[in-house]
N, C-alpha and C positions, 0 to 999 in steps of 0.2 A: 469421449475425457480431453483436458489440458494434457499437455507431455511437457517435461522438463526440457532444461534444456541439455540433457543427457540420454533423450528420450523416454523417460521415465515417468508418471504421472508427476508433474504440478500444480498449473493453477488458475484460476479464469482470475483474480486479483484483482476480489470483489474490496479491496483494503486499502495501507493509504497510496492512495500512483496520483500522477499528476494526472487521471482521468481523462479531464472534460478539457481543455484548454480553452478551445476551440472551436466557433462555429461555426466554420469553416467544411464541417467534417459533419453536421446535422446533429450536433449535440447538444446547442443549445435550444432554451427553452423559447417559446413563440407569446415571447410579451412583452409588456413594455420594459424601457429602459427600468431599471433599477434605482432609484432616491438615494443622493448620494447620502443624504443623512442614515443607510440600513449601509451601504457600501464604509462608513464610517466607523459604526456600531462593532460593523462585523471585520473589522479596521483594529481598533483597540481592547483586543482582547492582552485577556494580563500576559505576559512574554514568560516563556519556561525557557531561567537561564542555567547555561555549561559550567560546569567543575572537574575542578582537580579528582575528586573524589568519586569512589564508585556509584554510590548512592543517587550525586544527586547528578552522576552523567547519563547514569540510565534511566531516572525520572525523565533526564530530558533528553533523551532517542528515541522512549516510549513517549511521553505523549508529547512528542513534535513528528519527525520526519518518519516513525518505525510509525507513527500511527496505531498500533495495536489494539487500541480500543475501536477502531474503529469497526472491530467482527468483532470480537471480541464482547463490548457492551452494544443492549438493545438500541435501536434509534424509535423516539419519540414521531410521531408522523408529522414533525419539519425537519422532520433527517435530520434533529440534532440528536447527539448521544444525550442517554440517558444516566444523569450524574449519581442515582442510588442507586444503579446496578452495573457501577462500572466496572467491570474487566469480565459477570459471571457469565456472560450467553444466556438465556442462546442466543443467534442470531444466520435463520434458515435459510443456507445454500441452495435450491434444486435443480437440477440438471438434468436431461434426458440417463441416465446413468450414474450416478448417485445423487445423493440428499444428504448434506454434510452439518451438522450444525455447530456451529461453532464454541467452543467449550468456554466449562464457567477456569478462568486460567488465576484466581482469589486464589491465598492460601489456607483457605477451606477445607480440612482434613479426609470430610465424609463427601464432598462435591465437587472440590478443587484440585489443585495441583499444590496441597500442603504436604501431602509426603511428597513428593517432593524435594527436590537434595539440589542444590543451583548446577551443581554437573549434568542430571538427570534432567534439566530444566535447557540448558543452552544443548546438549544433545539433541533433544528435543527440535530444538529451532534450528539447528545447523542438519540433521541427519535424519529426519523426520521421526524417529522411536523414541518407545514410552519406554520408561523405565524397566515395565514387564518384555519385554523384545520383540512387540506388534509394532503394527507399520504407522502411522496416523497417513491421511490422503486431502486430494484437494481438497482449499482453492489454496492452501497455505504455499508459499512459496520457497520452496526446499530447493529450487533450481540455483536461486539468485542470496537466499539467505547461504548456501555453502560459504559466499566471498564473506563473511560478517569475520571481521577480526577478533581475538578472542577478549580484548580486553573491551568492546562494544559485545560483543552479547557475555560475556560478564557480567558484564555493571547491571543490562536489559534484563538478568535474572535474576541477580540483588536485588533490583529495584522493584521486580513483584515481587518477589518472600514479602516483598515487606508492606502492600497497602494491603487494603481493612479486607479481612474476610472475609464475604461472602457466602449465605449458604444457601443454595444452586443446584437444583437437578438439572440437567441437561440431554437429552436424549442422544445416541447414540448413531454417529454418522449409520449408510450403509451406502457399501459399493455394491457395482455391477462387472469388478475387476480387482483380479488380485493388486494386494499393496503389499511391494517383494519391497521396495528402498532405492534410495535413490543415486548408490554409489558409493564405491570404498568410501570409508566415513571417514566423516574431516573433524583433528583433535587438534590443527595448529592451523592460525591465521595474524599473519604481523598488521604489524598496524596500517591506516596510510595515513603519510606523512598529511599534512594539511598547509604544504613548501609551496604543494602546484596544487591551484587553483580547479583547474580544469579537472588533472584527476580524482581528486579529490570529490570533486561534482558526479563524476562516475559514481564513486563512491556509492553516495548518496544517494542517489538516483537507480544507482543497483540492489546492491544487495542489503539496504541497510530501513531507503526507504523503499524498493522493487519498481520503482516507478512504470520502469519499464518493461516489467514482466504485461500490465497492459497494454502498453503502445508500442509494442512490435506484435507487429504482424503474424498472426496464426493461423499455418498452412498444415494442413493434417491432420492437426492436434498438434499441433509443434509450432514452438516461436519460431520462425527464421531469421536468420538476425543478418541476415540480407538486407532485411525493412527495419530494420531498427528503429524503430521510432516515427513508425510509417502508421502504426494505433488501424484503425476500422474493428476491433474487433469490436460486435452487437454483444451488450449488456439488456438482459429484459426484464426488466420490474425487478430494478435494483434496489435494493434494501426496501423489497414490499413496498416502494412508494407510490407502485402507479409507471414507474416514469422508464421508458426505452431510453439506453446511453449507448453513444459510439465516442470507444476511444479517439480521443484524436489524431493528428496529424501533427508532432511537436520538433521535426525536423528542422534543417532551413530554412526549406524550399519559402519562396519569398508568394505561392500564390494557395499551396492546400497546405503547407506548411509556419512558424513560426518565424520564419525570415523576413520582414517586416515589417514584425511589432516591434516593440522596444519595451528596450526592459522592464522598465516602471510599466511597465504593461502586463506581461509575464508572470510579477512578482506579482500583483492587483489580481490576475486571477487565482496563484497559485496560494495569496493567503484569503479573499474575497470571495473567492468564486464566480467571477464580475467580468464578463471576454470585454475585448478590449471597447465592442460597441454597445458597452454597460447594459447588457440582455446579463440575468444570471446563468450559469449553468447547472446543470441536474445535480445533484446531492449524490454524488458519488466518492467526492476527494471529502476526509473531510477537514474542511479548507480551516475553519477554525485552530486544527492544530497546526495546521500548517504555517498560523500566525503568531505561531505563541517564538518561531523557528530564529535564532539567530539568522541575525542580518548576513553574517560571511559565512554561514553555509546556505540562506539564500543564495545568497551572488555565486558561489562557489555551480549550483546548481543549475541560473540562469549561463554562466560562463560555456560549461557541459551541454548544453543544449546545441548553444550556437553555433559548439562541433560537430555536428552532426550530419553525414552529408545531404544537403534538399534529395526529395524523393515525391515521386508526385502523389496527387491522391487516385489513394485503391481503384478498382474500375469500381467494387461493387464491394459491402463494409462484407467482412471477412463470417463467415455466418460459423457459427459455433458445432461446433465437434459435438 
């Protein structure tokens, strides 16, 4: 099983991550380059604007960089999200030691989380604990969510409370190991100022977008922070689409990573799923959601990626625990 930064179960990160940026790790499909018309169509999605009020800010985070729907909304055969079942689950993730069903997080009282308060949702996101005291399990990225600021996590909770309720019963997830918590409860995290572009990009790629969960090499079931951004983790049958993907090396290494990529090439990969060589990347990342990000946030993420120390390619893809 995957283990969080503090040594407890955390995530396989099938959610919103920079999962498949580079063909150098073998994650690009072997197919003809994507026609520019298709690239333009993906890139022309309607942006989601951020704002100062809580609901607007929450919608922005959920519908863009946080990418909650990438797990909590079923995927259509083409890999896109099913708009008729938004946030209602269930997306099923099967691993040797668990079978996780992404829950219905709409406000439906009987099948969703309509009975939860906003504080209940905040506590569940940060600390992986339901109102009844039981713990949530992988693949939620609790090891990263613990660093989410009060303003941002409360805005996310408020927006989730406001979305249309969808009645959809989701099976209970099962785990072959105990879920005992993720460390001391987090009750307060200050805001991350946007004045430092690199630090804010690190925050977006970490606690908010949990990109680094996929892109940090796992060793013995734990993310090896000395290999931050090196990737190499294997994901089979992504979203039940019959695709096996390997998380890319997104360090500044010029051969194995993104060191020789231009900023525009990185942005295109994040927002359209098209690699620098023109080939389509496996639809593990919610490209259409990332395409809605504010340009300043996208720039901050790229600025942060530029600071990751160069690491050569892993000798072999990291085996799934």
